[in-house]
C-alpha positions in Angstrom: 10.2 -105.9 -7.5 10.2 -102.3 -9.1 7.5 -100.5 -10.9 8.2 -102.0 -14.5 8.2 -105.6 -13.2 5.1 -105.0 -11.6 3.4 -103.5 -14.5 4.5 -106.3 -16.6 3.2 -108.9 -14.2 -0.2 -107.1 -14.0 -0.3 -107.0 -17.9 0.5 -110.7 -18.1 -2.0 -111.8 -15.4 -5.0 -109.6 -16.6 -7.4 -111.4 -18.4 -7.9 -110.6 -22.2 -11.5 -109.5 -23.3 -12.8 -110.6 -26.5 -14.0 -107.2 -27.9 -15.4 -108.7 -30.9 -17.7 -110.9 -28.9 -18.6 -108.2 -26.5 -19.4 -105.7 -29.4 -21.8 -108.6 -31.0 -23.4 -109.1 -27.8 -24.0 -105.6 -26.9 -25.3 -105.1 -30.6 -27.8 -107.8 -30.0 -29.0 -106.8 -26.4 -29.2 -103.1 -27.4 -31.4 -104.2 -30.5 -33.4 -106.5 -28.3 -34.1 -103.5 -26.0 -35.0 -101.4 -29.2 -37.5 -104.2 -30.5 -38.9 -104.5 -27.1 -39.4 -100.8 -26.6 -41.1 -100.5 -30.2 -43.3 -103.4 -29.3 -44.2 -101.5 -26.0 -45.1 -98.3 -28.1 -47.1 -100.2 -30.7 -49.0 -101.9 -27.9 -49.8 -98.6 -26.3 -51.1 -97.1 -29.5 -53.3 -100.2 -30.6 -54.6 -101.5 -27.3 -54.9 -98.1 -25.3 -55.6 -95.8 -28.3 -52.5 -93.4 -27.3 -51.2 -91.2 -30.1 -47.9 -92.5 -31.7 -45.8 -89.6 -30.4 -47.3 -89.8 -27.0 -46.6 -93.8 -26.9 -42.9 -93.0 -27.3 -42.9 -90.7 -24.2 -44.8 -93.6 -22.3 -42.2 -96.2 -23.5 -39.3 -94.2 -22.1 -41.0 -94.2 -18.8 -41.8 -97.8 -18.8 -38.1 -98.6 -19.9 -36.6 -96.2 -17.2 -38.9 -97.8 -14.6 -38.1 -101.4 -15.5 -34.4 -100.6 -15.3 -34.7 -99.0 -12.1 -36.8 -101.7 -10.7 -34.4 -104.3 -11.6 -31.4 -102.4 -10.3 -33.5 -102.3 -6.9 -34.2 -105.9 -7.0 -30.2 -106.5 -7.6 -29.9 -108.5 -10.7 -29.4 -105.7 -13.3 -25.9 -105.5 -12.2 -25.4 -109.2 -13.2 -27.1 -108.7 -16.5 -24.6 -105.6 -17.2 -21.6 -107.8 -16.2 -22.7 -110.3 -19.2 -24.0 -107.9 -21.7 -21.5 -105.0 -21.2 -22.6 -102.0 -23.4 -25.8 -103.5 -24.5 -27.7 -102.5 -21.2 -25.4 -99.4 -20.4 -25.7 -97.2 -23.5 -29.5 -97.2 -23.9 -31.8 -95.4 -21.5 -31.4 -98.3 -19.3 -28.0 -97.5 -18.4 -28.9 -93.9 -17.4 -31.7 -95.1 -15.0 -29.3 -97.9 -13.6 -26.8 -95.1 -12.8 -29.2 -92.9 -11.1 -31.0 -95.6 -9.1 -27.6 -97.5 -8.1 -26.3 -94.2 -6.8 -29.2 -93.8 -4.8 -29.2 -97.1 -3.5 -25.6 -97.1 -2.4 -26.3 -94.0 -0.1 -29.8 -94.8 1.3 -28.4 -95.7 4.8 -27.2 -92.0 5.1 -30.7 -90.7 4.7 -33.0 -89.1 2.3 -31.4 -85.6 2.3 -27.6 -86.4 2.8 -27.7 -89.8 1.3 -30.0 -90.3 -1.5 -30.8 -86.5 -2.3 -26.9 -85.5 -2.3 -25.8 -88.5 -4.2 -28.7 -89.5 -6.7 -27.1 -87.7 -9.6 -23.4 -88.4 -8.6 -22.6 -90.4 -12.0 -25.6 -89.2 -14.1 -25.0 -85.5 -13.2 -21.8 -85.3 -15.3 -23.8 -87.1 -18.5 -26.6 -84.5 -17.9 -24.3 -81.6 -17.9 -22.2 -82.4 -20.9 -25.3 -83.5 -22.7 -26.9 -80.0 -22.1 -23.4 -78.2 -23.1 -23.3 -80.6 -26.2 -26.7 -79.7 -27.3 -26.2 -76.0 -26.8 -23.0 -75.9 -29.0 -24.6 -78.1 -31.5 -27.8 -75.9 -31.6 -25.5 -72.9 -32.2 -23.6 -74.7 -34.9 -27.1 -75.6 -36.5 -28.2 -72.0 -36.6 -25.0 -70.9 -38.1 -24.9 -73.6 -40.9 -28.8 -73.5 -41.4 -29.7 -70.0 -40.6 
């Protein structure tokens, strides 16, 4: 079997994903996370007398903690396989990437395991986020003065 025959066979046997269905599921799950987060923020404002702007900071911390906890408990990966981008694109995805990288290398110790690999995947997101923010801020200064 040559390369072309092998590629055809792989393409033929690879299961097809329903992109429309995945998009709808991701939209609904991501929206549900947004609704839950807004509910948490409103709960903090009304029940704990926290300022609205400060409640959003606490809400981010709570969402990140819950996503990290669910990753550590081992069932966040199963949810991601079912909901696809619905859980990966929000803040929960970032928390999941950091936590799962740390958990993968915990057997190597605190320094050479967790410390060296914690931002393995998330580090590139942080790097390009900072670079993008830098260039967009320069563009904003040029356009708006």
